[in-house]
Structure formats: C-alpha cells, structure tokens
C-alpha positions in Angstrom: -79.7 -15.2 -66.9 -76.9 -14.6 -63.7 -76.3 -16.8 -60.9 -75.1 -16.0 -57.7 -73.2 -17.6 -55.2 -72.8 -17.3 -51.5 -69.8 -18.7 -49.5 -69.1 -18.0 -45.7 -65.5 -18.1 -45.4 -62.2 -17.3 -43.1 -59.9 -18.1 -45.9 -58.1 -15.0 -47.3 -57.3 -16.9 -50.5 -60.9 -17.2 -51.2 -61.7 -13.9 -50.1 -59.4 -12.1 -52.3 -60.5 -13.6 -55.4 -64.2 -12.7 -54.8 -66.2 -10.6 -57.0 -68.1 -9.3 -53.6 -67.3 -9.2 -50.0 -69.8 -8.5 -47.0 -67.7 -8.4 -43.7 -69.7 -8.8 -40.3 -68.6 -7.7 -37.0 -66.4 -6.2 -35.9 -66.5 -8.7 -33.0 -68.7 -11.8 -32.5 -71.4 -12.3 -30.7 -73.4 -9.1 -29.0 -70.6 -7.0 -30.5 -71.1 -8.1 -33.9 -73.2 -8.7 -36.6 -73.7 -5.5 -38.0 -72.0 -4.8 -41.9 -68.7 -3.4 -41.2 -67.5 -3.1 -45.2 -69.2 -4.2 -48.1 -67.6 -4.1 -52.0 -64.7 -5.4 -53.8 -62.2 -7.4 -52.1 -60.3 -3.7 -52.2 -62.8 -1.7 -51.2 -63.1 -4.4 -47.9 -59.2 -4.2 -47.7 -59.6 0.1 -47.5 -61.7 -0.1 -44.3 -59.7 0.5 -41.2 -62.5 -1.1 -38.7 -62.8 -4.2 -40.6 -60.5 -6.7 -39.3 -60.9 -9.0 -42.5 -59.7 -5.7 -44.5 -56.5 -5.7 -42.1 -55.4 -8.8 -42.9 -56.8 -8.8 -46.8 -54.7 -5.4 -47.1 -51.2 -6.9 -47.3 -51.9 -10.1 -49.8 -53.7 -7.7 -52.1 -50.8 -5.2 -52.3 -48.3 -8.4 -52.8 -46.5 -8.1 -49.6 -48.0 -11.4 -48.5 -48.2 -14.0 -51.4 -50.7 -16.8 -49.6 -51.8 -17.6 -45.7 -50.9 -20.9 -45.2 -52.7 -22.8 -42.9 -51.2 -23.6 -39.3 -49.8 -26.5 -39.0 -51.5 -29.4 -36.9 -50.4 -29.5 -33.3 -48.9 -33.1 -32.0 -51.2 -35.4 -30.1 -50.3 -35.6 -26.5 -50.7 -39.0 -24.8 -50.4 -40.8 -28.0 -47.2 -42.9 -28.9 -47.1 -42.9 -32.6 -47.5 -46.4 -34.1 -44.2 -48.2 -35.2 
C-alpha cells in the first residue's frame, strides 16, 4: 500500500526535500497554468524556464544553505506599548 500527499508550497526548504515537484507557470493568471517542469527537485532545478528551478538550483548546489523568511515590517502609525 502506498500513500500520497499533495502540498502546495512556495517554501524552498520544503520543495527541495520533496520526492516529486510539479511546477506550474511560468507566470500567474493568463500567462500561467501550464506545467513548466516536473520531477525530482534536481530535475526541476535543471529547467531554465522554471522560476522555481532558478531559485532552487543554488540551494541544491550548496551555495545557499536556506532561505530565511523576510523579517516582518514594523507597523506605522502605532506606538509600542510601554
């Protein structure tokens, strides 16, 4: 018996550990919605048209250890509680 899990993710740390990736694009809206690349993360990284692959490639090559989430922006117009 096998099990499958489909996860929609933009987190490269998750994508790089997947068994199989389906990259849709190349853009959003009318310019997207087609399969740009599919396969193991290494195969997706080798597809030059894949935006996901372009960001994934340095992580798989070991040039980038991880992509940290952006720091939250400070809220304007509110004073910090003291």
